[in-house]
SEZAKOL-904330 format. One record per residue (C-alpha): residue in three letters; x, y, z; residue number from 1. Coordinates in steps of 0.02 Angstrom, whole numbers, plus 50000, padded with zeros to 5 digits. Layout:
<pts>
<res ALA; X X; Y Y; Z Z; n NUM>
...
</pts>
This chain:
<pts>
<res MET; X 47691; Y 48627; Z 52049; n 1>
<res ILE; X 47675; Y 48765; Z 51920; n 2>
<res GLY; X 47532; Y 48888; Z 51952; n 3>
<res GLU; X 47397; Y 48940; Z 51832; n 4>
<res ARG; X 47472; Y 49114; Z 51808; n 5>
<res ALA; X 47643; Y 49044; Z 51767; n 6>
<res ARG; X 47563; Y 48921; Z 51647; n 7>
<res ALA; X 47469; Y 49065; Z 51564; n 8>
<res ILE; X 47632; Y 49163; Z 51544; n 9>
<res LEU; X 47720; Y 49014; Z 51465; n 10>
<res THR; X 47569; Y 48986; Z 51352; n 11>
<res TYR; X 47579; Y 49167; Z 51294; n 12>
<res VAL; X 47764; Y 49147; Z 51256; n 13>
<res LEU; X 47712; Y 49001; Z 51146; n 14>
<res ILE; X 47583; Y 49115; Z 51062; n 15>
<res CYS; X 47721; Y 49241; Z 51025; n 16>
<res LEU; X 47828; Y 49103; Z 50952; n 17>
<res MET; X 47687; Y 49058; Z 50832; n 18>
<res TRP; X 47653; Y 49241; Z 50789; n 19>
<res SER; X 47837; Y 49270; Z 50753; n 20>
<res THR; X 47838; Y 49148; Z 50608; n 21>
<res SER; X 47735; Y 49269; Z 50503; n 22>
<res GLY; X 47883; Y 49362; Z 50429; n 23>
<res LEU; X 47970; Y 49202; Z 50376; n 24>
<res ILE; X 47811; Y 49129; Z 50301; n 25>
<res VAL; X 47763; Y 49287; Z 50207; n 26>
<res ARG; X 47940; Y 49307; Z 50140; n 27>
<res SER; X 47927; Y 49130; Z 50071; n 28>
<res MET; X 47773; Y 49171; Z 49963; n 29>
<res ARG; X 47804; Y 49209; Z 49780; n 30>
<res ALA; X 47647; Y 49292; Z 49711; n 31>
<res ALA; X 47518; Y 49330; Z 49846; n 32>
<res ASP; X 47497; Y 49513; Z 49895; n 33>
<res ALA; X 47459; Y 49576; Z 50070; n 34>
<res TRP; X 47270; Y 49578; Z 50046; n 35>
<res GLN; X 47266; Y 49400; Z 49980; n 36>
<res ILE; X 47376; Y 49341; Z 50122; n 37>
<res ASN; X 47258; Y 49421; Z 50247; n 38>
<res ALA; X 47106; Y 49344; Z 50164; n 39>
<res MET; X 47185; Y 49171; Z 50175; n 40>
<res ARG; X 47240; Y 49186; Z 50357; n 41>
<res THR; X 47079; Y 49263; Z 50423; n 42>
<res GLY; X 46968; Y 49143; Z 50324; n 43>
<res THR; X 47069; Y 48993; Z 50381; n 44>
<res ALA; X 47061; Y 49052; Z 50560; n 45>
<res GLY; X 46873; Y 49080; Z 50554; n 46>
<res LEU; X 46842; Y 48909; Z 50476; n 47>
<res LEU; X 46960; Y 48812; Z 50592; n 48>
<res ILE; X 46896; Y 48898; Z 50750; n 49>
<res GLY; X 46720; Y 48854; Z 50693; n 50>
<res LEU; X 46771; Y 48671; Z 50669; n 51>
<res TRP; X 46853; Y 48672; Z 50840; n 52>
<res LEU; X 46691; Y 48735; Z 50918; n 53>
<res ALA; X 46591; Y 48604; Z 50825; n 54>
<res HIS; X 46706; Y 48468; Z 50896; n 55>
<res LEU; X 46702; Y 48545; Z 51070; n 56>
<res HIS; X 46515; Y 48565; Z 51085; n 57>
<res ARG; X 46452; Y 48431; Z 50963; n 58>
<res GLY; X 46261; Y 48435; Z 50960; n 59>
<res ARG; X 46254; Y 48602; Z 51054; n 60>
<res LEU; X 46348; Y 48710; Z 50928; n 61>
<res LEU; X 46196; Y 48804; Z 50862; n 62>
<res ALA; X 46140; Y 48843; Z 51039; n 63>
<res ARG; X 46314; Y 48910; Z 51077; n 64>
<res LEU; X 46314; Y 49019; Z 50922; n 65>
<res ARG; X 46142; Y 49087; Z 50962; n 66>
<res GLY; X 46204; Y 49127; Z 51137; n 67>
<res VAL; X 46332; Y 49251; Z 51071; n 68>
<res GLY; X 46266; Y 49423; Z 51110; n 69>
<res PRO; X 46275; Y 49567; Z 50987; n 70>
<res SER; X 46395; Y 49666; Z 51098; n 71>
<res PRO; X 46540; Y 49541; Z 51103; n 72>
<res LEU; X 46513; Y 49498; Z 50919; n 73>
<res ALA; X 46521; Y 49681; Z 50866; n 74>
<res ALA; X 46669; Y 49720; Z 50982; n 75>
<res ILE; X 46773; Y 49571; Z 50925; n 76>
<res PHE; X 46733; Y 49600; Z 50741; n 77>
<res VAL; X 46779; Y 49784; Z 50747; n 78>
<res SER; X 46944; Y 49754; Z 50839; n 79>
<res PHE; X 46986; Y 49599; Z 50735; n 80>
<res ALA; X 46943; Y 49669; Z 50564; n 81>
<res ALA; X 47016; Y 49841; Z 50602; n 82>
<res GLY; X 47179; Y 49768; Z 50668; n 83>
<res THR; X 47212; Y 49648; Z 50523; n 84>
<res ASN; X 47169; Y 49775; Z 50387; n 85>
<res LEU; X 47258; Y 49923; Z 50469; n 86>
<res PHE; X 47412; Y 49813; Z 50481; n 87>
<res ILE; X 47409; Y 49784; Z 50293; n 88>
<res TYR; X 47375; Y 49967; Z 50254; n 89>
<res ALA; X 47519; Y 50021; Z 50367; n 90>
<res LEU; X 47641; Y 49902; Z 50283; n 91>
<res GLU; X 47592; Y 49967; Z 50111; n 92>
<res HIS; X 47601; Y 50153; Z 50154; n 93>
<res THR; X 47744; Y 50168; Z 50278; n 94>
<res THR; X 47901; Y 50076; Z 50329; n 95>
<res VAL; X 47905; Y 49914; Z 50427; n 96>
<res ALA; X 48004; Y 50009; Z 50558; n 97>
<res ASN; X 47866; Y 50138; Z 50581; n 98>
<res THR; X 47735; Y 50001; Z 50590; n 99>
<res ALA; X 47831; Y 49907; Z 50724; n 100>
<res CYS; X 47875; Y 50060; Z 50828; n 101>
<res LEU; X 47700; Y 50135; Z 50827; n 102>
<res GLY; X 47625; Y 49963; Z 50854; n 103>
<res ALA; X 47732; Y 49947; Z 51011; n 104>
<res THR; X 47626; Y 50084; Z 51092; n 105>
<res SER; X 47488; Y 49954; Z 51119; n 106>
<res PRO; X 47531; Y 49930; Z 51305; n 107>
<res PHE; X 47494; Y 50114; Z 51337; n 108>
<res TRP; X 47326; Y 50105; Z 51249; n 109>
<res ALA; X 47287; Y 49943; Z 51340; n 110>
<res MET; X 47323; Y 50030; Z 51506; n 111>
<res LEU; X 47204; Y 50172; Z 51466; n 112>
<res LEU; X 47065; Y 50060; Z 51400; n 113>
<res ALA; X 47081; Y 49934; Z 51543; n 114>
<res TRP; X 47078; Y 50074; Z 51670; n 115>
<res TRP; X 46925; Y 50154; Z 51589; n 116>
<res ARG; X 46826; Y 49996; Z 51549; n 117>
<res LEU; X 46882; Y 49867; Z 51678; n 118>
<res GLY; X 46947; Y 49972; Z 51820; n 119>
<res GLU; X 47119; Y 49890; Z 51807; n 120>
<res ARG; X 47236; Y 50025; Z 51872; n 121>
<res PRO; X 47416; Y 50001; Z 51815; n 122>
<res SER; X 47550; Y 49981; Z 51947; n 123>
<res ARG; X 47714; Y 50076; Z 51944; n 124>
<res ARG; X 47801; Y 49916; Z 51893; n 125>
<res THR; X 47684; Y 49894; Z 51743; n 126>
<res LEU; X 47702; Y 50076; Z 51692; n 127>
<res SER; X 47891; Y 50063; Z 51703; n 128>
<res ALA; X 47889; Y 49904; Z 51599; n 129>
<res ALA; X 47782; Y 49989; Z 51466; n 130>
<res CYS; X 47902; Y 50136; Z 51454; n 131>
<res LEU; X 48052; Y 50019; Z 51445; n 132>
<res ALA; X 47969; Y 49915; Z 51309; n 133>
<res LEU; X 47934; Y 50070; Z 51206; n 134>
<res LEU; X 48117; Y 50121; Z 51221; n 135>
<res GLY; X 48175; Y 49949; Z 51166; n 136>
<res ALA; X 48057; Y 49946; Z 51017; n 137>
<res ALA; X 48114; Y 50121; Z 50966; n 138>
<res LEU; X 48296; Y 50065; Z 50969; n 139>
<res MET; X 48255; Y 49909; Z 50867; n 140>
<res VAL; X 48177; Y 50007; Z 50726; n 141>
<res GLY; X 48251; Y 50181; Z 50752; n 142>
<res GLN; X 48363; Y 50174; Z 50599; n 143>
<res GLY; X 48215; Y 50158; Z 50483; n 144>
<res LEU; X 48097; Y 50287; Z 50555; n 145>
<res ALA; X 48025; Y 50407; Z 50429; n 146>
<res LEU; X 47900; Y 50512; Z 50525; n 147>
<res GLY; X 47851; Y 50677; Z 50448; n 148>
<res THR; X 47854; Y 50617; Z 50267; n 149>
<res GLU; X 47714; Y 50570; Z 50147; n 150>
<res ALA; X 47703; Y 50407; Z 50244; n 151>
<res TRP; X 47592; Y 50491; Z 50376; n 152>
<res ARG; X 47439; Y 50393; Z 50319; n 153>
<res GLY; X 47529; Y 50230; Z 50351; n 154>
<res ASP; X 47594; Y 50296; Z 50517; n 155>
<res LEU; X 47416; Y 50340; Z 50568; n 156>
<res ALA; X 47359; Y 50164; Z 50519; n 157>
<res ALA; X 47499; Y 50087; Z 50624; n 158>
<res LEU; X 47443; Y 50191; Z 50772; n 159>
<res GLY; X 47264; Y 50133; Z 50741; n 160>
<res LEU; X 47329; Y 49954; Z 50737; n 161>
<res ALA; X 47401; Y 49976; Z 50912; n 162>
<res VAL; X 47234; Y 50045; Z 50976; n 163>
<res ALA; X 47136; Y 49904; Z 50892; n 164>
<res PHE; X 47248; Y 49770; Z 50969; n 165>
<res ALA; X 47231; Y 49851; Z 51142; n 166>
<res PHE; X 47041; Y 49856; Z 51117; n 167>
<res GLN; X 47043; Y 49671; Z 51072; n 168>
<res LEU; X 47141; Y 49628; Z 51230; n 169>
<res VAL; X 47017; Y 49725; Z 51338; n 170>
<res ASN; X 46875; Y 49633; Z 51250; n 171>
<res LEU; X 46953; Y 49469; Z 51305; n 172>
<res ARG; X 46932; Y 49526; Z 51485; n 173>
<res SER; X 46759; Y 49602; Z 51460; n 174>
<res TYR; X 46653; Y 49459; Z 51395; n 175>
<res PRO; X 46622; Y 49277; Z 51448; n 176>
<res ARG; X 46746; Y 49157; Z 51372; n 177>
<res GLU; X 46608; Y 49048; Z 51296; n 178>
<res GLN; X 46556; Y 49196; Z 51187; n 179>
<res LEU; X 46730; Y 49248; Z 51129; n 180>
<res LEU; X 46781; Y 49104; Z 51015; n 181>
<res PRO; X 46616; Y 49104; Z 50915; n 182>
<res ALA; X 46638; Y 49293; Z 50895; n 183>
<res PHE; X 46816; Y 49267; Z 50830; n 184>
<res ALA; X 46754; Y 49134; Z 50708; n 185>
<res PHE; X 46621; Y 49251; Z 50639; n 186>
<res ALA; X 46745; Y 49395; Z 50628; n 187>
<res GLY; X 46874; Y 49291; Z 50533; n 188>
<res LEU; X 46749; Y 49226; Z 50405; n 189>
<res LEU; X 46669; Y 49395; Z 50378; n 190>
<res THR; X 46836; Y 49484; Z 50360; n 191>
<res ALA; X 46896; Y 49355; Z 50234; n 192>
<res ALA; X 46733; Y 49368; Z 50135; n 193>
<res VAL; X 46752; Y 49557; Z 50121; n 194>
<res LEU; X 46933; Y 49542; Z 50066; n 195>
<res VAL; X 46893; Y 49408; Z 49937; n 196>
<res VAL; X 46756; Y 49518; Z 49863; n 197>
<res LEU; X 46870; Y 49672; Z 49857; n 198>
<res ARG; X 47030; Y 49585; Z 49799; n 199>
<res GLY; X 46997; Y 49408; Z 49739; n 200>
<res GLY; X 47119; Y 49310; Z 49634; n 201>
<res LEU; X 47156; Y 49175; Z 49763; n 202>
<res LEU; X 47130; Y 49030; Z 49642; n 203>
<res ALA; X 47260; Y 49103; Z 49524; n 204>
<res LEU; X 47397; Y 49094; Z 49656; n 205>
<res PRO; X 47531; Y 48959; Z 49652; n 206>
<res VAL; X 47492; Y 48803; Z 49754; n 207>
<res GLY; X 47641; Y 48842; Z 49867; n 208>
<res ASP; X 47569; Y 49013; Z 49912; n 209>
<res LEU; X 47399; Y 48936; Z 49950; n 210>
<res VAL; X 47477; Y 48805; Z 50064; n 211>
<res LEU; X 47580; Y 48936; Z 50155; n 212>
<res GLY; X 47427; Y 49049; Z 50172; n 213>
<res LEU; X 47327; Y 48909; Z 50252; n 214>
<res PHE; X 47473; Y 48865; Z 50365; n 215>
<res LEU; X 47486; Y 49048; Z 50415; n 216>
<res GLY; X 47303; Y 49049; Z 50464; n 217>
<res LEU; X 47332; Y 48895; Z 50572; n 218>
<res VAL; X 47491; Y 48941; Z 50665; n 219>
<res GLN; X 47473; Y 49130; Z 50671; n 220>
<res MET; X 47287; Y 49151; Z 50704; n 221>
<res THR; X 47188; Y 48994; Z 50744; n 222>
<res VAL; X 47293; Y 48913; Z 50882; n 223>
<res PRO; X 47352; Y 49080; Z 50957; n 224>
<res THR; X 47171; Y 49144; Z 50965; n 225>
<res ILE; X 47110; Y 48989; Z 51056; n 226>
<res LEU; X 47255; Y 48998; Z 51179; n 227>
<res MET; X 47239; Y 49186; Z 51201; n 228>
<res VAL; X 47058; Y 49171; Z 51257; n 229>
<res TRP; X 47116; Y 49050; Z 51393; n 230>
<res THR; X 47263; Y 49157; Z 51451; n 231>
<res SER; X 47152; Y 49311; Z 51471; n 232>
<res ARG; X 47078; Y 49227; Z 51625; n 233>
<res TRP; X 47246; Y 49240; Z 51717; n 234>
<res LEU; X 47334; Y 49390; Z 51639; n 235>
<res GLY; X 47285; Y 49572; Z 51631; n 236>
<res ALA; X 47263; Y 49667; Z 51468; n 237>
<res VAL; X 47423; Y 49767; Z 51493; n 238>
<res GLU; X 47524; Y 49611; Z 51537; n 239>
<res ILE; X 47464; Y 49527; Z 51378; n 240>
<res ALA; X 47507; Y 49681; Z 51276; n 241>
<res LEU; X 47684; Y 49683; Z 51347; n 242>
<res LEU; X 47707; Y 49496; Z 51320; n 243>
<res SER; X 47651; Y 49520; Z 51141; n 244>
<res LEU; X 47804; Y 49629; Z 51109; n 245>
<res LEU; X 47908; Y 49469; Z 51113; n 246>
<res ASP; X 47846; Y 49447; Z 50934; n 247>
<res THR; X 47943; Y 49605; Z 50889; n 248>
<res VAL; X 48102; Y 49521; Z 50951; n 249>
<res LEU; X 48072; Y 49345; Z 50884; n 250>
<res ASN; X 48012; Y 49390; Z 50709; n 251>
<res PRO; X 48179; Y 49456; Z 50646; n 252>
<res LEU; X 48268; Y 49314; Z 50736; n 253>
<res TRP; X 48188; Y 49180; Z 50624; n 254>
<res VAL; X 48221; Y 49285; Z 50470; n 255>
<res PHE; X 48404; Y 49295; Z 50521; n 256>
<res LEU; X 48419; Y 49109; Z 50557; n 257>
<res PHE; X 48334; Y 49049; Z 50398; n 258>
<res LEU; X 48360; Y 49190; Z 50273; n 259>
<res GLY; X 48523; Y 49264; Z 50336; n 260>
<res GLU; X 48461; Y 49443; Z 50367; n 261>
<res ALA; X 48567; Y 49496; Z 50516; n 262>
<res PRO; X 48495; Y 49625; Z 50636; n 263>
<res SER; X 48597; Y 49781; Z 50677; n 264>
<res PRO; X 48685; Y 49800; Z 50847; n 265>
<res LEU; X 48556; Y 49932; Z 50892; n 266>
<res ALA; X 48415; Y 49811; Z 50854; n 267>
<res LEU; X 48497; Y 49680; Z 50965; n 268>
<res LEU; X 48509; Y 49806; Z 51107; n 269>
<res GLY; X 48327; Y 49855; Z 51083; n 270>
<res GLY; X 48273; Y 49673; Z 51083; n 271>
<res ALA; X 48363; Y 49643; Z 51248; n 272>
<res ILE; X 48276; Y 49793; Z 51324; n 273>
<res VAL; X 48105; Y 49731; Z 51265; n 274>
<res VAL; X 48139; Y 49560; Z 51344; n 275>
<res ALA; X 48190; Y 49646; Z 51506; n 276>
<res ALA; X 48030; Y 49747; Z 51504; n 277>
<res VAL; X 47926; Y 49589; Z 51482; n 278>
<res VAL; X 48015; Y 49507; Z 51629; n 279>
<res LEU; X 47987; Y 49662; Z 51735; n 280>
<res ALA; X 47802; Y 49660; Z 51694; n 281>
<res VAL; X 47763; Y 49476; Z 51730; n 282>
<res VAL; X 47880; Y 49432; Z 51874; n 283>
<res ARG; X 47801; Y 49474; Z 52041; n 284>
<res ARG; X 47876; Y 49482; Z 52212; n 285>
<res ALA; X 47838; Y 49336; Z 52326; n 286>
</pts>
């Protein structure tokens, strides 16, 4: 019979599969810019998570929402809003390669934050896996690196994205699970509201873009967030950060299969190394 930890690992692989569809979905949009896409996906996630909570708790929803303390709400909002917006800023001011490579440093930040805040000391195996994953990610995107140019603002944002994601993972381990999903719902709605005020123009988008934006919010944020809250009970912050790097491998795979953009041999080698690092991190000796 499969154990809870193994089930959590398989669930997180499913999360990465859903995350990895983002490149294909975004490439299929015709008119929406990055800010509008982010507004649609965060707003959809906040609304759907709220509806899920309303179904789950039925007459007790307001009591649940009032039970969310200010600390988890502030922590989740900061990490959620910072991560989504830094991601967009990085893509607009530096290369995709830089964003991916610097974002792959998240396991290291997760190790430091988990050690400081949760007392989770990394093992040698975990540290080795993190180093191996960073090497694989660097190989995958090494041909497009442009450090030292005017793209430094975007590079800094990509590094901030890695820290924000690590902070979010540590938050999943820091607060009671019944407070996390309401905090994510609030964060999604508030982030979307800010983006709509600053950017707007959603109603002028083609219907196809609106449908894809809503679908992106469902498969890339709503379902993964709900599942991620559950997996955090069985997996450490660093393990989750390492598993998340599977998205770096799978995202270009779907683009290749459906849009015909073939990865380079170096990217294939880097992807194999990232997968090996993930296996090293999650497989334990009997």
